[in-house]
C-alpha positions as CSV (number, residue, x, y, z in Angstrom):
1,M,-30.1,-4.2,-64.2
2,A,-30.6,-5.1,-67.8
3,A,-33.6,-4.0,-69.7
4,N,-36.0,-6.2,-70.4
5,T,-35.4,-9.1,-72.9
6,G,-38.6,-9.7,-74.1
7,Q,-39.1,-12.9,-72.3
8,N,-41.6,-12.5,-69.8
9,A,-42.3,-9.2,-71.0
10,P,-44.6,-6.6,-69.1
11,D,-48.2,-7.1,-69.8
12,D,-50.0,-3.7,-69.6
13,D,-53.7,-5.6,-69.4
14,W,-52.7,-7.7,-66.1
15,L,-51.2,-4.3,-64.8
16,G,-54.4,-2.3,-65.6
17,K,-56.9,-4.4,-63.7
18,L,-55.4,-2.9,-60.4
19,E,-56.1,0.7,-59.6
20,E,-55.1,2.9,-56.8
21,E,-55.7,6.1,-56.0
22,T,-52.2,8.3,-56.4
23,L,-50.5,9.4,-53.0
24,E,-49.3,12.5,-52.2
25,P,-49.4,13.5,-56.1
26,D,-47.4,16.8,-55.4
27,L,-43.9,15.3,-54.0
28,P,-41.1,16.2,-56.4
29,I,-39.8,13.1,-58.0
30,I,-36.9,12.6,-59.6
31,D,-36.5,9.2,-61.1
32,P,-32.8,8.0,-60.9
33,H,-33.0,4.5,-63.0
34,H,-35.0,3.6,-65.9
35,H,-34.1,2.3,-69.2
36,L,-35.3,2.6,-72.5
37,C,-35.3,-0.3,-75.4
38,V,-36.5,-2.4,-78.3
39,R,-35.8,-6.1,-77.6
40,G,-37.5,-9.6,-78.5
41,G,-40.6,-7.9,-79.5
42,Y,-40.9,-5.5,-76.6
43,T,-40.6,-1.7,-76.7
44,Y,-40.3,0.8,-74.2
45,L,-39.2,4.4,-75.5
46,M,-40.7,7.7,-75.2
47,P,-44.2,7.0,-76.3
48,E,-44.3,4.2,-73.6
49,L,-42.5,6.0,-70.9
50,A,-44.7,9.2,-71.0
51,R,-47.4,6.9,-70.3
52,D,-45.9,5.9,-67.0
53,L,-44.6,9.4,-66.2
54,A,-48.0,10.2,-66.4
55,S,-49.6,7.6,-64.3
56,G,-50.5,10.2,-61.2
57,H,-47.2,11.0,-59.8
58,N,-45.0,14.5,-59.9
59,I,-42.1,13.0,-62.1
60,V,-40.1,16.2,-62.6
61,S,-37.2,14.8,-64.1
62,T,-35.8,10.9,-65.0
63,V,-32.4,9.6,-65.1
64,F,-31.5,6.9,-68.2
65,A,-29.7,4.0,-67.1
66,E,-27.5,2.2,-69.5
67,C,-28.8,-1.2,-71.0
68,H,-26.6,-1.9,-74.0
69,S,-29.6,-0.4,-75.8
70,M,-29.0,0.7,-79.4
71,Y,-25.1,-0.3,-79.9
72,R,-23.9,0.8,-83.2
73,Q,-23.7,-2.5,-85.0
74,G,-20.4,-1.8,-86.6
75,G,-16.8,0.1,-86.0
76,P,-14.3,-0.9,-83.0
77,E,-15.7,-2.6,-80.0
78,A,-15.3,0.0,-77.5
79,E,-16.9,2.5,-79.6
80,R,-20.4,0.4,-79.9
81,S,-21.7,2.0,-77.0
82,L,-21.4,5.5,-78.2
83,G,-24.8,4.6,-79.8
84,E,-26.7,4.3,-76.7
85,T,-25.6,7.6,-75.6
86,E,-26.4,9.2,-79.1
87,F,-29.8,7.4,-78.8
88,V,-30.5,8.9,-75.7
89,R,-29.8,12.3,-76.6
90,G,-32.7,11.9,-79.3
91,Q,-34.8,10.3,-76.9
92,A,-34.4,13.3,-74.4
93,A,-34.7,15.9,-77.2
94,M,-38.3,14.4,-77.8
95,S,-39.0,14.8,-73.9
96,A,-37.9,18.5,-74.5
97,S,-40.4,19.0,-76.9
98,G,-43.2,19.2,-74.4
99,G,-45.2,16.6,-76.8
100,F,-44.6,13.7,-73.7
101,G,-45.6,15.3,-70.8
102,A,-43.9,18.0,-68.7
103,A,-41.3,15.5,-66.9
104,R,-37.7,16.2,-68.3
105,A,-37.6,12.3,-69.3
106,C,-33.3,11.4,-69.6
107,E,-32.3,14.8,-68.2
108,V,-29.0,13.0,-67.3
109,M,-27.6,9.5,-68.2
110,F,-25.0,7.2,-67.4
111,G,-23.7,5.0,-70.0
112,N,-20.9,2.1,-70.8
113,I,-17.4,2.4,-71.2
114,D,-15.2,-0.7,-70.7
115,M,-13.4,0.2,-68.0
116,T,-10.9,-2.5,-68.0
117,L,-9.2,0.0,-70.9
118,G,-7.7,1.5,-67.7
119,E,-6.8,5.4,-68.3
120,A,-7.4,4.7,-72.0
121,I,-11.1,5.1,-71.7
122,E,-10.4,9.2,-71.7
123,P,-11.2,9.7,-75.4
124,L,-14.2,7.9,-74.9
125,V,-15.2,9.7,-72.3
126,D,-15.1,12.9,-73.9
127,R,-16.9,11.4,-77.2
128,H,-19.8,10.4,-74.7
129,L,-19.5,13.7,-73.4
130,E,-19.9,15.5,-76.8
131,A,-22.8,12.8,-77.8
132,S,-25.0,12.9,-75.3
133,G,-25.2,16.9,-75.3
134,G,-24.1,17.5,-71.6
135,R,-26.2,14.7,-70.3
136,F,-23.5,12.2,-70.0
137,R,-22.7,11.6,-66.0
138,G,-20.7,8.5,-65.7
139,V,-20.3,5.0,-66.2
140,R,-22.7,2.0,-65.1
141,L,-20.0,-1.2,-64.6
142,S,-22.0,-4.5,-63.8
143,S,-20.0,-6.7,-62.1
144,G,-22.1,-9.4,-60.9
145,W,-20.7,-12.6,-60.6
146,D,-21.2,-15.6,-58.0
147,G,-19.4,-19.1,-58.4
148,D,-22.4,-21.2,-58.2
149,E,-24.1,-22.2,-62.2
150,R,-27.4,-21.6,-60.9
151,I,-26.5,-17.5,-60.9
152,H,-26.7,-15.5,-64.1
153,N,-23.2,-13.9,-64.0
154,V,-23.3,-10.5,-65.8
155,A,-19.6,-10.4,-65.3
156,P,-17.1,-12.5,-67.4
157,R,-15.0,-12.9,-64.0
158,P,-15.3,-12.1,-60.2
159,G,-13.3,-9.4,-58.9
160,L,-14.1,-7.1,-61.9
161,L,-14.9,-4.0,-59.5
162,V,-11.1,-3.8,-57.8
163,D,-9.5,-4.8,-60.9
164,P,-6.2,-3.0,-61.2
165,S,-7.5,-1.6,-64.6
166,V,-10.6,-0.9,-63.6
167,K,-9.5,1.1,-60.6
168,Q,-7.2,3.1,-63.1
169,A,-10.5,4.1,-65.3
170,A,-12.5,4.7,-61.9
171,A,-9.8,7.7,-61.0
172,L,-10.2,9.2,-64.3
173,L,-14.0,9.4,-63.7
174,A,-12.7,11.1,-60.3
175,R,-10.4,13.4,-61.9
176,R,-13.3,14.2,-64.6
177,G,-15.9,15.0,-61.9
178,L,-18.2,11.9,-63.4
179,M,-19.7,9.3,-61.1
180,L,-19.8,5.3,-61.5
181,D,-22.9,3.3,-61.0
182,S,-22.6,-0.5,-59.6
183,W,-24.3,-2.9,-59.9
184,L,-23.3,-6.4,-58.2
185,Y,-24.5,-9.2,-56.2
186,H,-24.6,-8.9,-52.2
187,P,-21.6,-11.3,-51.5
188,Q,-19.7,-8.6,-53.4
189,L,-20.4,-5.7,-51.5
190,D,-16.8,-5.6,-49.9
191,E,-15.4,-4.6,-53.3
192,V,-17.9,-1.5,-53.4
193,A,-16.3,-0.6,-50.1
194,E,-12.5,-1.3,-51.5
195,L,-13.4,1.0,-54.6
196,A,-14.9,3.6,-52.2
197,D,-11.8,4.1,-49.8
198,A,-9.6,4.0,-53.0
199,F,-11.1,6.8,-54.5
200,P,-13.2,9.1,-51.5
201,D,-13.5,11.6,-54.3
202,L,-15.5,9.1,-56.5
203,T,-19.3,9.3,-56.4
204,I,-20.4,5.8,-56.3
205,V,-24.2,4.5,-56.8
206,L,-24.9,1.6,-55.8
207,N,-27.6,-0.2,-57.7
208,H,-30.7,-2.1,-56.0
209,V,-29.9,-2.2,-52.8
210,G,-26.9,-4.4,-53.5
211,T,-28.6,-6.7,-55.3
212,P,-29.4,-9.6,-52.6
213,I,-29.6,-13.2,-54.2
214,L,-32.8,-14.9,-53.2
215,G,-32.4,-17.7,-56.0
216,G,-30.5,-20.1,-56.6
217,P,-28.0,-21.7,-53.8
218,F,-29.8,-19.1,-51.6
219,R,-33.4,-20.2,-52.4
220,G,-35.3,-20.9,-49.3
221,R,-32.2,-18.8,-47.2
222,T,-33.7,-15.7,-46.9
223,E,-33.0,-14.9,-43.4
224,E,-29.8,-16.2,-43.8
225,V,-29.0,-13.5,-47.0
226,F,-30.9,-10.9,-45.1
227,K,-28.6,-10.8,-42.0
228,D,-25.1,-11.3,-44.3
229,W,-26.3,-8.5,-46.5
230,R,-27.1,-6.5,-43.5
231,V,-23.7,-6.7,-42.3
232,R,-22.0,-5.7,-45.9
233,I,-24.3,-2.9,-46.5
234,S,-23.9,-1.1,-43.4
235,R,-20.1,-1.5,-44.1
236,V,-20.6,-0.1,-47.5
237,A,-22.7,3.0,-46.2
238,E,-19.8,4.1,-43.5
239,R,-18.1,5.6,-46.5
240,S,-19.2,8.9,-47.4
241,N,-19.1,8.9,-51.2
242,V,-21.3,6.1,-51.7
243,F,-25.4,6.6,-52.8
244,V,-27.7,3.5,-52.8
245,K,-30.6,2.9,-54.6
246,L,-33.6,1.7,-53.2
247,G,-35.9,-0.8,-55.7
248,A,-35.5,-3.5,-57.6
249,L,-36.5,-6.2,-55.4
250,P,-38.6,-9.2,-55.6
251,I,-42.3,-8.8,-54.4
252,R,-43.7,-12.7,-54.5
253,M,-41.1,-15.3,-53.9
254,P,-41.7,-18.7,-55.3
255,G,-43.7,-20.0,-52.3
256,F,-46.5,-17.3,-52.5
257,E,-49.8,-18.8,-51.9
258,G,-51.8,-15.4,-52.2
259,D,-54.3,-14.4,-54.9
260,R,-52.1,-14.2,-58.4
261,S,-54.9,-13.2,-60.5
262,L,-54.3,-9.5,-59.7
263,P,-50.4,-8.0,-59.2
264,P,-49.5,-6.6,-56.6
265,G,-50.7,-3.5,-54.9
266,S,-48.6,-1.0,-53.4
267,V,-49.4,-2.3,-49.7
268,E,-48.1,-5.9,-50.5
269,V,-45.0,-4.4,-52.4
270,A,-44.2,-2.0,-49.2
271,E,-44.3,-5.0,-47.2
272,A,-42.1,-7.0,-49.2
273,W,-39.7,-4.7,-49.7
274,R,-40.1,-2.9,-45.8
275,P,-36.8,-4.8,-44.5
276,W,-34.5,-4.1,-47.4
277,I,-35.4,-0.6,-47.9
278,D,-35.6,0.7,-43.8
279,T,-32.1,-0.8,-43.5
280,C,-30.8,1.3,-46.3
281,I,-32.2,4.7,-45.1
282,E,-31.0,3.6,-41.4
283,A,-27.6,2.8,-42.8
284,F,-27.3,5.4,-45.5
285,G,-29.2,8.5,-44.2
286,A,-31.9,9.7,-46.5
287,E,-29.4,12.4,-48.0
288,R,-27.7,9.3,-49.9
289,A,-30.8,7.3,-50.7
290,M,-32.9,7.3,-53.7
291,F,-36.2,5.7,-54.7
292,E,-35.8,4.0,-58.3
293,S,-38.5,2.8,-60.6
294,N,-36.1,0.3,-62.6
295,F,-39.0,0.5,-65.7
296,P,-39.2,-1.4,-67.5
297,V,-37.9,-4.2,-65.8
298,Q,-40.2,-3.5,-62.5
299,K,-42.9,-3.5,-64.8
300,R,-43.5,-7.4,-65.2
301,W,-44.6,-7.3,-61.7
302,C,-46.5,-4.1,-60.7
303,S,-47.3,-0.7,-62.4
304,Y,-45.6,2.4,-62.5
305,Q,-48.2,4.1,-60.3
306,V,-47.9,1.5,-57.7
307,C,-44.3,1.3,-57.8
308,W,-44.3,4.9,-56.3
309,N,-47.4,4.2,-54.2
310,A,-45.6,2.2,-52.7
311,F,-42.1,4.2,-52.1
312,K,-44.4,6.8,-50.6
313,R,-46.1,4.1,-48.1
314,L,-42.4,3.2,-47.3
315,A,-41.6,6.9,-46.6
316,A,-44.8,7.5,-44.8
317,G,-42.7,8.1,-41.2
318,A,-40.2,9.9,-42.4
319,S,-39.7,13.9,-42.2
320,E,-40.4,16.5,-45.2
321,E,-36.7,16.8,-45.1
322,E,-36.4,13.3,-45.6
323,K,-39.0,12.8,-48.6
324,R,-37.3,15.6,-50.4
325,D,-33.9,13.7,-50.4
326,L,-35.5,10.3,-50.7
327,F,-37.2,11.3,-53.8
328,A,-35.0,13.5,-55.5
329,G,-32.4,15.3,-53.1
330,A,-30.1,12.6,-53.2
331,A,-30.6,11.8,-57.1
332,A,-30.0,15.6,-57.5
333,R,-26.8,15.4,-56.0
334,A,-25.1,12.4,-57.2
335,Y,-26.1,13.2,-60.6
336,R,-25.4,16.9,-60.4
337,M,-29.1,17.7,-61.2
338,K,-31.5,20.5,-60.4
339,D,-33.2,19.8,-56.7
340,P,-37.0,20.6,-57.6
341,N,-37.2,21.2,-53.9
342,A,-34.3,24.2,-53.8
């Protein structure tokens, strides 16, 4: 998901009104999806991230998720995203200094490369690998598109994920041992299965449980959406080269009638997310499912501490081995990181 645009920016004072005891504080966590950005007067960089990472959970390391942050202003269009990779390397160096806590923030990253360039992306891949200082693990393609004008399209056209030129680029990523993060909407999930079948050696990480659309033309049709999404997500899960990220779901829908004076607590978050999260874990297995913070976007609705407490509530019935996978192991395998439980 794109980073916060500055509209409806997170309100730390509001979030701070709700404090909870940290659950299972010693459980090692790799946060596999967060952003860093400065937009619309809102800043979320290493100091802000460090404060969240120090909220009581044992965050060992993190994965930076591309968000069109700090692109170069000039030069060829295809090279401008190198600015983000260079920026992340600097933020990671700040974290590695030890001055921002023990967590290895931005230990690895995935960036943006124009996948419609096909095999011509290879020189760009090499430059991102160099610019990242070895942190670059792959590319995210945001291909969310819906024909209804009420839906915000993040892709210029439908079917981008399975476009022939994108498939050429995906083949190159697979040959280079890199992965692909995929962000799209739930009616498009069959495209993920198609790409996974075409390139079984390509690791694909599906963002945000497949992003079920619950607004616009789907408003008030949550049960119908869930049934359709569940069928599609189960088909995707049959592909062993696909992982799924668990998070970034709505907490309070427009019809919420409870107390809005306080932000949601972890019990409320867990209850709102349980049907979607449980379905994904059952379909993919804990070995291919990973909890994600999606900060600072998620910060509009709950604190970092509450977010991970909610995940721990959702995993309360899991075995110790399953917890190790959900909170660190799956991310370590997908992004070629050191597993803190190994």
